C-alpha positions, 0 to 999 in steps of 0.5 A: 184712557181714564175713561176706559178705566172707568168703563172696564171698573163699571164692567167688573162691578156688573160681573161681581154682581151676576157672580153673586147669583151664579158664584160657580159660573166659569165664563163670568169667573174668567170675565172677571180675571180678565177685567182685573187684569185689564184694570191693572194693565191700564193703570200701569199704562197710565202711570208709565204716560204720566212719568213719561210726560213728567220727564219730557216736561222737565 
């Protein structure tokens, strides 16, 4: 899961770099929004999994 998160962050950096040369590209803007959402959801999932592990090991 952490590897996936790192991959999404890398993709987001690439999209942000592309947006610097084409800031009005609708496809890139949509992709940026989607990646930011996926990153947030992945972080939330990791957090939930860690909390569940703590509960089950207590």
